[in-house]
C-alpha positions in Angstrom: 21.8 -25.5 -12.7 19.7 -28.4 -13.8 16.2 -27.9 -15.2 13.5 -30.6 -15.2 10.5 -29.9 -17.3 7.3 -31.9 -17.2 4.5 -31.8 -19.9 1.2 -33.6 -20.2 2.6 -35.5 -23.1 4.7 -37.5 -20.7 1.6 -39.0 -19.1 -0.5 -41.9 -20.3 -4.2 -41.6 -20.8 -6.1 -41.4 -17.6 -3.2 -40.0 -15.6 -3.8 -36.6 -13.9 -3.2 -33.5 -16.0 -0.4 -31.7 -14.0 0.9 -28.2 -14.7 4.4 -27.7 -16.0 6.7 -26.2 -13.2 10.3 -25.5 -14.0 12.5 -26.8 -11.2 16.0 -25.3 -10.8 18.5 -27.3 -8.7 21.4 -25.2 -7.5 24.4 -26.4 -5.6 27.8 -24.8 -4.9 30.9 -27.0 -5.0 34.3 -26.5 -3.4 37.3 -28.7 -2.9 36.3 -28.9 0.8 33.3 -31.0 -0.3 35.5 -33.9 -1.3 36.4 -36.4 1.3 38.5 -39.5 0.3 37.4 -39.0 -3.3 33.6 -39.1 -2.5 31.7 -35.9 -3.2 29.5 -34.5 -0.4 26.6 -33.2 -2.3 24.6 -32.2 0.7 21.1 -30.9 0.1 20.7 -28.9 -3.2 18.3 -25.9 -3.1 15.2 -26.4 -5.1 13.6 -23.3 -6.7 10.2 -23.6 -8.3 9.1 -21.0 -10.8 5.4 -21.4 -11.4 3.6 -20.8 -14.6 2.7 -17.1 -14.9 -0.6 -15.4 -15.7 0.8 -13.4 -18.7 -2.0 -11.1 -19.6 -1.5 -7.5 -18.7 -4.5 -5.3 -17.8 -5.1 -2.0 -19.4 -7.9 -0.9 -17.1 -9.9 -2.5 -14.3 -6.9 -3.3 -12.1 -6.7 -2.9 -8.3 -4.7 -4.2 -5.3 -5.9 -4.6 -1.8 -3.7 -4.8 1.3 -5.3 -6.7 4.1 -4.0 -6.5 7.6 -5.6 -8.0 10.7 -5.8 -6.0 13.9 -7.3 -6.9 17.3 -9.0 -3.7 18.5 -9.8 -3.6 22.2 -11.7 -0.5 23.4 -12.4 0.5 27.0 -14.2 3.4 28.5 -11.2 5.7 28.4 -8.8 4.3 25.8 -8.1 1.6 23.2 -5.4 -1.0 22.5 -4.5 -2.4 19.1 -2.5 -5.6 18.4 -1.3 -6.7 15.0 -2.2 -10.3 14.3 -0.3 -10.6 11.0 3.4 -10.0 10.4 2.7 -8.5 7.0 -0.4 -7.4 5.1 -1.8 -9.8 2.6 -1.4 -8.6 -1.0 -4.5 -9.2 -3.2 -4.2 -8.0 -6.8 -7.4 -8.1 -8.9 -7.0 -7.8 -12.7 -9.5 -7.5 -15.6 -8.1 -8.2 -19.0 -9.8 -7.7 -22.4 -8.9 -10.5 -24.8 -9.5 -11.3 -28.5 -10.6 -14.8 -29.4 -7.1 -16.4 -29.7 -6.1 -14.8 -26.4 -9.3 -15.9 -24.7 -8.7 -19.5 -25.8 -5.2 -19.4 -24.3 -6.6 -17.8 -21.1 -9.4 -20.4 -20.7 -6.9 -23.2 -21.1 -4.7 -21.6 -18.4 -7.8 -21.2 -16.1 -8.8 -24.8 -16.4 -5.3 -26.0 -15.5 -4.4 -23.5 -12.9 -7.6 -22.6 -11.0 -6.8 -22.9 -7.3 -3.1 -23.7 -7.8 0.0 -21.7 -7.2 1.0 -19.4 -10.1 3.3 -16.5 -10.7 1.4 -13.2 -10.9 3.3 -10.1 -12.1 2.6 -7.0 -10.1 2.1 -4.9 -13.2 1.9 -1.5 -11.7 5.5 -1.8 -10.4 6.8 -2.7 -13.9 9.6 -0.7 -15.5 9.7 -0.3 -19.3 13.3 -0.4 -20.6 14.5 1.9 -23.3 17.1 -0.7 -24.3 17.0 -4.4 -25.1 17.6 -7.6 -23.1 19.8 -10.3 -24.6 19.5 -14.1 -24.1 22.8 -14.3 -22.3 22.1 -11.5 -19.8 22.3 -12.4 -16.1 22.0 -8.7 -14.9 19.3 -6.1 -15.8 19.8 -2.4 -15.1 16.7 -1.0 -13.4 15.9 1.4 -10.5 15.2 -1.0 -7.7 14.5 1.8 -5.1 10.9 1.9 -6.4 9.1 -1.4 -6.3 9.3 -4.7 -4.4 12.5 -6.1 -5.8 13.8 -8.7 -3.4 16.5 -11.4 -3.2 14.9 -14.8 -3.7 11.9 -13.2 -5.5 11.0 -13.6 -9.1 10.7 -11.2 -12.1 9.3 -11.5 -15.5 10.8 -9.9 -18.7 7.7 -9.3 -20.6 7.1 -8.1 -24.2 3.7 -9.8 -24.8 1.6 -12.6 -23.5 3.4 -14.9 -26.0 6.9 -13.5 -25.5 8.3 -13.4 -21.9 10.7 -15.1 -19.6 10.8 -15.7 -15.8 13.9 -15.7 -13.6 14.9 -15.8 -9.9 16.6 -12.7 -8.4 19.8 -13.5 -6.6 21.1 -10.0 -5.8 19.5 -6.5 -5.7 21.4 -3.3 -6.0 20.0 0.2 -6.3 20.6 0.3 -10.1 20.3 -3.4 -11.1 19.2 -6.9 -10.3 21.2 -10.1 -10.8 19.6 -13.3 -12.0 20.1 -17.0 -11.2 20.8 -17.8 -14.8 20.8 -16.2 -18.3 17.4 -15.0 -19.2 17.4 -17.3 -22.3 15.7 -15.1 -24.9 16.2 -11.8 -26.7 13.7 -8.9 -26.0 13.3 -5.5 -27.5 12.4 -2.7 -25.0 10.6 -5.1 -22.7 8.9 -4.4 -19.3 10.6 -5.8 -16.2 8.0 -6.6 -13.6 8.4 -8.1 -10.0 6.5 -11.4 -9.6 4.7 -12.8 -6.6 3.6 -16.4 -5.9 -0.2 -16.4 -5.6 -3.4 -18.4 -6.1 -6.5 -17.4 -8.0 -8.7 -18.0 -5.0 -12.0 -17.0 -6.7 -11.2 -18.6 -10.0 -11.6 -16.8 -13.2 -14.8 -14.8 -14.1 -15.6 -14.5 -17.8 -17.8 -11.9 -19.4 -18.7 -12.3 -23.1 -21.0 -9.3 -23.4 -18.9 -7.9 -26.3 -19.0 -9.4 -29.8 -15.3 -9.2 -30.6 -13.7 -9.4 -27.2 -14.0 -11.1 -23.8 -13.3 -9.8 -20.3 -11.6 -12.1 -17.8 -11.4 -11.1 -14.1 -9.4 -12.8 -11.4 -8.4 -12.0 -7.8 -5.0 -13.4 -6.7 -4.0 -14.0 -3.1 -0.3 -13.6 -2.7 1.5 -16.1 -0.5 5.0 -14.6 -0.3 4.0 -11.5 1.6 6.5 -9.3 3.4 6.1 -6.0 5.3 7.8 -3.3 3.3 10.0 -0.8 5.0 10.6 2.8 3.9 10.2 6.5 4.8 7.4 8.4 3.1 9.1 11.7 4.0 6.4 13.1 6.3 7.3 15.5 9.1 7.1 14.0 12.6 5.3 15.3 15.7 5.7 13.4 18.9 7.4 10.7 16.8 4.3 10.2 14.6 3.8 11.1 11.0 1.9 14.2 10.1 -0.1 13.9 6.9 0.6 17.1 5.0 -1.7 16.7 1.9 -5.3 17.7 2.0 -7.6 14.8 1.0 -8.1 14.4 -2.8 -11.7 15.1 -3.9 -12.2 11.9 -5.8 -15.1 10.7 -3.6 -17.5 12.0 -1.0 -15.6 13.7 1.8 -17.6 12.9 4.9 -17.2 13.3 8.6 -19.1 11.8 11.5 -19.1 12.7 15.2 -21.1 10.3 17.5 -21.2 9.2 21.1 -20.9 5.5 21.4 -23.5 4.2 23.7 -26.5 1.9 24.2 -30.0 3.3 24.3 -32.2 1.6 27.0 -35.7 1.7 25.5 -38.3 -0.2 27.5 -41.1 1.3 25.4 -42.3 3.8 28.0 -41.2 7.4 28.6 -37.7 8.7 28.1 -35.0 6.6 26.4 -31.8 6.9 28.4 -28.3 6.6 26.9 -25.7 4.5 28.6 -22.3 5.8 27.4 -19.8 3.1 26.3 -16.9 5.5 26.1 -15.8 8.7 27.8 -14.9 10.3 24.5 -16.9 10.8 21.3 -16.0 8.9 18.1 -14.8 11.2 15.3 -14.6 9.5 12.0 -14.0 10.8 8.5 -12.9 9.6 5.0 -9.6 10.6 3.4 -8.5 10.0 -0.2 -5.4 10.2 -2.3 -4.8 10.5 -6.0 -1.2 9.5 -6.9 0.3 10.0 -10.3 3.5 8.3 -11.4 5.2 5.1 -10.1 7.3 7.0 -7.5 4.2 8.7 -5.9 2.2 5.4 -5.9 5.1 3.5 -4.4 5.5 6.2 -1.7 1.8 5.9 -0.7 2.0 2.1 -0.9 4.9 1.9 1.5 3.2 4.4 3.9 0.1 2.2 3.9 2.3 -0.8 4.7 3.6 1.2 7.7 0.1 1.9 9.0 -0.5 -1.9 9.1 -4.2 -1.6 8.9 -5.7 -0.1 12.0 -2.5 -0.5 14.1 -0.4 2.6 13.7 -1.7 6.2 14.2 -0.8 9.4 12.4 -1.6 13.1 12.8 -4.3 14.4 10.4 -4.7 18.2 10.1 -8.3 19.4 9.5 -7.1 21.6 6.6 -9.7 24.1 7.7 -9.1 27.6 9.0 -10.1 26.6 12.6 -8.3 29.5 14.3 -7.9 33.0 13.0 -4.9 35.0 14.3 -5.9 38.4 15.6 -2.4 39.7 16.5 1.2 38.9 15.3 3.1 36.2 17.1 6.5 37.1 18.5 9.4 34.7 18.4 9.3 34.1 22.1 5.5 34.3 22.5 3.5 31.4 23.9 0.2 33.3 24.4 -1.6 33.9 21.1 -4.7 35.9 20.4 -7.3 34.3 18.1 -10.9 35.0 17.1 -13.3 33.2 19.4 -13.9 29.7 18.1 -14.8 27.6 21.1 -15.4 27.6 24.8 -12.2 27.9 26.8 -12.4 24.2 27.8 -12.8 23.3 24.2 -9.2 24.4 23.4 -7.5 22.5 26.2 -5.3 19.7 25.2 -5.9 20.2 21.5 -3.0 20.0 19.1 -2.6 22.6 16.3 -0.6 23.0 13.1 0.5 26.5 11.9 1.5 26.1 8.2 3.0 29.2 6.5 2.7 30.0 2.8 6.5 29.4 2.6 6.0 25.7 3.6 7.3 26.0 7.2 5.1 24.1 9.7 4.8 24.4 13.5 3.1 21.7 15.6 2.1 22.7 19.1 -0.3 21.8 21.9 -2.7 24.2 23.6 -2.2 24.0 27.4 -4.4 27.0 28.6 -7.1 29.3 27.2 -9.0 32.3 28.4 -11.5 34.9 27.1 -10.3 38.4 26.8 -13.0 40.8 25.7 -14.4 39.5 22.4 -11.4 37.4 21.6 -9.7 34.3 23.0 -6.1 33.9 24.2 -4.6 30.4 23.9 -1.3 29.3 25.5 1.0 27.0 23.5 3.3 24.5 25.2 6.3 26.2 23.5 7.0 29.3 21.5 7.5 29.1 17.7 11.0 30.6 17.7 10.1 32.9 14.9 7.8 35.9 14.4 4.6 35.1 12.4 2.0 37.4 11.1 -1.6 36.6 9.9 -0.6 37.3 6.3 2.0 34.6 6.4 -0.3 31.8 7.5 -1.8 29.3 5.1 -3.4 27.0 7.7 -4.0 27.5 11.4 -5.9 24.3 12.2 -6.4 21.5 14.6 -4.5 18.2 14.5 -6.3 14.9 15.2 -4.4 11.7 16.1 -6.2 9.1 13.9 -5.8 5.6 12.6 -7.2 3.8 9.7 -10.7 2.5 10.5 -10.3 -0.5 8.1 -7.8 -3.3 7.9 -8.3 -3.4 4.1 -6.9 -0.6 1.9 -7.5 -0.8 -1.9 -5.4 0.9 -4.6 -7.5 1.4 -7.7 -5.4 2.0 -10.8 -7.1 4.5 -13.0 -4.3 4.3 -15.5 -2.2 1.1 -15.7 1.1 2.7 -16.8 1.2 0.7 -19.9 0.8 3.5 -22.5 0.3 6.4 -20.1 1.7 7.4 -16.6 0.5 5.3 -13.8 -2.4 6.8 -11.8 -3.9 5.3 -8.6 -6.6 6.4 -6.2 -7.0 5.3 -2.6 -10.0 6.1 -0.3 -10.1 4.9 3.3 -12.0 5.7 6.5 -10.1 7.0 9.6 -11.0 7.3 13.2 -9.7 9.6 15.9 -7.9 7.7 18.8 -8.0 8.8 22.4 -4.8 10.6 23.4 
């Protein structure tokens, strides 16, 4: 490996002030490269590791995933097409700095505003209990949680003045291998995956405090990939079923409306021209995730949604139906307390969740009124006897999608000195079946 380092001291007065990238040239030799004594060098691979933004936020951090979906709606259905192969990753960090740190940060901002830099994805960082030595080319970490990828970069970070960057050449479940020795000794450092990004909005500085300065920047990642993984949700009709009730971290709202155009000529009745055969049912859902594993699971699941593209089943988590008689193992006809007109049941999907954790997902195919109660017919039997006392939820399922291509993770706790905590709130919309 050859390293070429540039510094502004190499330039005469009046020359442009360039940043200082480290360029690593790698080439693999074998005896087959030699022909009549002349080495065939071919084309060496150039790896550029950009200067990092080394300040770790304690509070005020967030990350937004931005997909792009073409949504085409007709009178009876809708079609969705993904226009990006992977969501764009946009971290936003606010750091509180003392005067020497602020001077260092301002120098960085003047040199690097609008240019490519390395931005650590701090919330995915892993604090080591042991040390890292200068000669180490392998670091033992759990790579099943976090975006650790071959060809990506990582930072071994102890402070904004004591860190080292390296390229990842191999990833196993329990360790990563590096291109070259890390080059410095560290005591219980934090290992953080790094992305290539640009500070697209520059650096905003607030000097409202006397002894500290707040610096905020949003970074647009350029080496985006679509993450793969299984969040572990049960499947119904090959679609995930969300099994957690929404977290009460914001206003839980629902909205039912008929899309249409009102024709108002200023006289008499205002008629409505319906734009869709079905009503739009929208609501907001929220998650509060604690710990790196839980945040990573939600992050991968949001990647799989790909903005508004991919639907999922959302239970109402409301006691929509009340069982009036026990259900036999072979029964398909169930007696419930009257909750709708018979036509209102038809085609609806339901979840029966027991207090034991067992869940059944079925569709209502027929309904009739019998006395003061209703009898609904499920498409298949449960295969087990169920009484009303066993039921936790007997509720409707709605097939929904995200109603926004942007999903923001707000990090309530950064994970630096306390467990990582993230909140996510996003609107969803029911899709026509």
